[in-house]
C-alpha positions as CSV (number, residue, x, y, z in Angstrom):
1,X,-55.5,-23.5,39.0
2,X,-53.6,-20.2,38.6
3,X,-54.6,-16.9,40.2
4,X,-52.9,-13.7,38.8
5,X,-53.1,-10.4,40.7
6,X,-51.6,-7.5,38.8
7,X,-51.0,-4.0,40.1
8,X,-50.2,-0.5,38.8
9,X,-48.0,2.0,40.8
10,X,-49.1,5.6,40.6
11,X,-47.4,8.8,42.1
12,X,-49.1,9.9,45.4
13,X,-51.7,7.2,44.9
14,X,-50.1,4.1,46.4
15,X,-50.8,0.6,45.0
16,X,-53.9,0.1,42.9
17,X,-55.5,-3.2,41.9
18,X,-55.9,-3.0,38.2
19,X,-56.5,-6.5,36.9
20,X,-57.6,-9.8,38.5
21,X,-57.5,-12.9,36.4
22,X,-58.5,-16.3,37.7
23,X,-57.8,-19.3,35.5
24,X,-59.1,-22.6,36.5
25,X,-60.2,-25.9,35.0
26,X,-62.5,-26.3,38.0
27,X,-63.3,-23.2,40.0
28,X,-63.6,-25.1,43.2
29,X,-61.1,-27.9,43.5
30,X,-60.0,-29.0,47.0
31,X,-60.5,-25.5,48.4
32,X,-58.1,-23.7,46.0
33,X,-60.9,-21.7,44.3
34,X,-62.1,-20.5,47.6
35,X,-58.5,-19.4,48.5
36,X,-58.3,-17.3,45.3
37,X,-61.6,-15.5,46.1
38,X,-60.4,-14.9,49.7
39,X,-57.2,-13.3,48.4
40,X,-59.2,-11.2,46.0
41,X,-61.5,-9.9,48.7
42,X,-58.5,-9.0,50.9
43,X,-56.9,-7.0,48.0
44,X,-60.1,-5.3,47.1
45,X,-60.5,-4.1,50.7
46,X,-57.0,-2.6,50.7
47,X,-57.3,-1.1,47.2
48,X,-60.6,0.5,48.0
49,X,-59.2,2.2,51.1
50,X,-56.1,3.5,49.1
51,X,-58.2,4.8,46.2
52,X,-60.5,6.7,48.5
53,X,-57.5,8.5,50.0
54,X,-56.1,9.3,46.5
55,X,-59.5,10.8,45.5
56,X,-59.4,13.1,48.6
57,X,-62.2,11.3,50.4
58,X,-61.5,9.3,53.6
59,X,-64.5,7.2,54.6
60,X,-62.5,5.6,57.4
61,X,-60.4,7.8,59.6
62,X,-56.8,6.8,59.7
63,X,-55.2,6.4,63.1
64,X,-53.1,9.3,64.4
65,X,-50.4,7.2,66.0
66,X,-49.0,3.7,66.1
67,X,-50.4,3.1,69.6
68,X,-53.9,4.0,68.6
69,X,-53.7,1.7,65.6
70,X,-52.4,-1.6,67.1
71,X,-52.3,-1.6,71.0
72,X,-55.2,-3.2,72.9
73,X,-57.8,-5.9,73.0
74,X,-59.6,-7.0,69.8
75,X,-62.1,-9.5,68.5
76,X,-63.0,-10.6,65.0
77,X,-64.3,-13.2,62.5
78,X,-62.5,-15.2,59.9
79,X,-63.6,-17.4,56.9
80,X,-61.5,-19.6,54.7
81,X,-60.6,-22.9,53.0
82,X,-58.5,-25.8,54.1
83,X,-56.9,-29.0,52.9
84,X,-55.3,-31.8,54.8
85,X,-53.6,-35.1,54.8
86,X,-54.5,-38.2,56.8
87,X,-52.1,-41.2,57.0
88,X,-53.1,-44.6,58.4
89,X,-51.6,-48.0,58.9
90,X,-53.1,-51.3,60.0
91,X,-51.0,-54.1,61.5
92,X,-53.3,-57.0,60.6
93,X,-52.0,-60.3,61.8
94,X,-50.6,-62.4,59.0
95,X,-51.3,-59.6,56.4
96,X,-49.6,-56.5,57.7
97,X,-50.3,-53.1,56.1
98,X,-47.6,-51.1,57.7
99,X,-46.9,-48.8,54.7
100,X,-49.2,-45.8,55.4
101,X,-52.2,-45.2,53.2
102,X,-53.1,-41.5,52.5
103,X,-56.3,-39.6,51.9
104,X,-56.6,-35.8,51.2
105,X,-59.7,-34.1,52.7
106,X,-60.6,-30.5,51.8
107,X,-63.3,-28.0,52.6
108,X,-64.2,-24.8,54.4
109,X,-63.9,-23.2,57.9
110,X,-64.9,-20.2,59.9
111,X,-63.9,-18.9,63.3
112,X,-64.3,-16.2,65.9
113,X,-61.0,-14.9,67.2
114,X,-59.9,-12.8,70.2
115,X,-56.6,-11.3,71.0
116,X,-54.3,-8.7,72.6
117,X,-51.5,-6.6,71.0
118,X,-48.8,-4.7,72.8
119,X,-46.1,-2.3,71.5
120,X,-42.5,-3.1,72.3
121,X,-40.8,-0.6,70.0
122,X,-41.8,1.7,67.2
123,X,-42.2,-1.1,64.7
124,X,-42.5,-4.3,66.8
125,X,-45.8,-5.7,68.1
126,X,-46.2,-8.8,70.3
127,X,-49.5,-10.4,71.3
128,X,-51.6,-13.5,71.7
129,X,-54.6,-14.7,69.8
130,X,-57.2,-17.5,70.2
131,X,-59.5,-19.0,67.6
132,X,-62.6,-21.1,68.1
133,X,-64.6,-22.2,65.1
134,X,-66.2,-24.8,62.9
135,X,-64.7,-26.7,59.9
136,X,-66.0,-29.2,57.4
137,X,-62.9,-30.7,55.8
138,X,-63.7,-34.1,54.3
139,X,-62.8,-36.6,51.6
140,X,-64.9,-38.8,49.4
141,X,-65.1,-42.4,50.6
142,X,-62.1,-44.4,49.6
143,X,-63.1,-47.9,48.7
144,X,-60.0,-49.5,47.3
145,X,-58.4,-50.1,50.7
146,X,-57.1,-53.4,52.0
147,X,-59.3,-56.4,51.1
148,X,-62.3,-54.1,50.3
149,X,-62.1,-51.9,53.4
150,X,-63.8,-48.5,53.1
151,X,-62.2,-45.3,54.5
152,X,-64.4,-42.3,55.5
153,X,-62.6,-39.2,56.7
154,X,-63.7,-35.8,58.1
155,X,-62.1,-33.1,60.1
156,X,-64.5,-31.0,62.2
157,X,-66.8,-29.7,63.3
158,X,-64.9,-28.0,66.1
159,X,-61.4,-26.6,65.9
160,X,-59.3,-23.9,67.5
161,X,-55.9,-22.5,68.4
162,X,-54.1,-20.4,71.1
163,X,-51.1,-18.6,69.5
164,X,-48.6,-16.0,70.5
165,X,-47.9,-13.5,67.6
166,X,-45.0,-11.2,66.8
167,X,-45.3,-8.6,64.1
168,X,-43.4,-5.8,62.3
169,X,-45.3,-2.7,61.3
170,X,-44.8,-0.9,58.0
171,X,-47.1,2.2,57.8
172,X,-50.7,0.7,57.8
173,X,-49.5,-2.9,57.4
174,X,-48.3,-5.4,59.9
175,X,-46.6,-8.6,58.8
176,X,-46.6,-11.3,61.5
177,X,-45.6,-14.8,62.4
178,X,-47.5,-17.0,64.9
179,X,-47.4,-20.4,66.5
180,X,-48.8,-22.4,69.4
181,X,-51.4,-24.9,70.5
182,X,-54.1,-26.4,68.2
183,X,-57.0,-28.7,68.7
184,X,-59.3,-30.3,66.2
185,X,-62.2,-32.8,66.2
186,X,-62.0,-35.8,63.8
187,X,-64.5,-38.3,62.6
188,X,-62.8,-40.9,60.4
189,X,-62.9,-44.7,60.3
190,X,-62.1,-47.6,58.1
191,X,-64.8,-50.3,57.9
192,X,-63.8,-53.9,57.5
193,X,-65.0,-56.2,54.7
194,X,-68.1,-57.6,56.3
195,X,-66.2,-58.1,59.5
196,X,-66.7,-55.5,62.3
197,X,-63.8,-56.8,64.3
198,X,-61.5,-55.2,61.7
199,X,-62.9,-51.7,62.0
200,X,-60.5,-48.9,62.9
201,X,-61.6,-45.5,64.3
202,X,-60.2,-42.0,64.9
203,X,-62.9,-40.0,66.5
204,X,-62.8,-37.3,69.2
205,X,-60.8,-34.1,69.9
206,X,-57.1,-34.1,69.3
207,X,-54.4,-31.6,70.3
208,X,-51.3,-30.6,68.4
209,X,-49.3,-27.6,67.3
210,X,-49.9,-24.8,64.8
211,X,-47.6,-22.3,63.0
212,X,-48.3,-19.6,60.4
213,X,-47.7,-16.3,58.8
214,X,-49.9,-13.4,57.8
215,X,-50.4,-9.7,57.0
216,X,-52.8,-7.3,58.7
217,X,-53.9,-3.9,57.3
218,X,-55.4,-1.0,59.4
219,X,-58.5,0.3,57.7
220,X,-59.1,2.7,60.5
221,X,-58.2,3.5,64.1
222,X,-60.2,0.4,65.3
223,X,-60.8,-1.8,62.2
224,X,-58.3,-4.0,60.5
225,X,-58.4,-6.8,57.9
226,X,-56.0,-9.7,57.7
227,X,-54.9,-12.6,55.4
228,X,-53.4,-15.6,57.2
229,X,-52.0,-19.0,56.5
230,X,-51.9,-21.7,59.2
231,X,-50.5,-25.2,59.3
232,X,-51.8,-27.6,62.0
233,X,-50.1,-30.9,62.8
234,X,-51.4,-33.6,65.1
235,X,-49.5,-36.6,66.6
236,X,-50.3,-40.1,65.6
237,X,-53.3,-41.7,67.3
238,X,-53.0,-45.4,67.9
239,X,-55.7,-47.9,68.8
240,X,-56.6,-51.6,68.6
241,X,-59.4,-53.3,66.6
242,X,-61.8,-55.7,68.4
243,X,-59.6,-58.6,67.4
244,X,-56.6,-56.8,69.0
245,X,-54.8,-55.6,65.9
246,X,-52.8,-52.4,66.1
247,X,-53.7,-49.4,63.8
248,X,-52.8,-45.7,63.6
249,X,-53.9,-42.4,62.1
250,X,-51.9,-39.2,61.7
251,X,-53.5,-35.9,60.6
252,X,-52.4,-32.4,59.4
253,X,-54.3,-29.4,58.0
254,X,-53.3,-26.3,56.0
255,X,-55.7,-23.4,55.9
256,X,-55.8,-19.9,54.4
257,X,-58.3,-17.4,55.8
258,X,-59.3,-13.8,55.6
259,X,-60.6,-11.9,58.7
260,X,-61.9,-8.7,60.0
261,X,-60.9,-7.4,63.5
262,X,-62.3,-4.7,65.7
263,X,-60.2,-3.1,68.5
264,X,-62.1,-2.3,71.7
């Protein structure tokens, strides 16, 4: 898939969205189609605000100062798409499968987020943000595992993060970096070939780390929209089958999401 976003620069008009072209053999393939549409929505929101100002109409009042624009407590909602990677090994006695096998789940997510921003200097913002939400990131059953084993993998439903942020303000935009703690619920297992003693499981809530980057745009004194990329990584989970054979799972998730924030 390829998504092309073209712009036209005009005097006293800012940046205008002039052409959006989406080329895809499959419009939804492992969450990429959804990501293109999210990026399009973000650009349309910004372009609509810019065009309104160029026409002399201002449906959303611009903030009078930096402090009014970014300082304070805020809340919002985000939607997006995600794709991940799950690696597993199975130390089966007499027939070791120590080379990791991989499966690549994908799907959608949404979340509520809450945070606080504070000004350190004219262009520097620091803050903290927390997400809590739902995801359904899964993969079709893989049936060509060891000796006919079947692998079922799903991330979700619950996920969340707690992340410090640091940003740099350029007019109505803030670019930022973020990182911190992540948690995610998993429901994946590998079923043995007619022998339940060989089953392996990775279920429950796991904690790990998250890092990401993004851009936020002030639509008004209290409302902003953002586009954000996050990568979540979780340490290897190890367990033993009923016949005391060691196995392990290791998971990671990438997501891109668009959000709308309201400053209280």
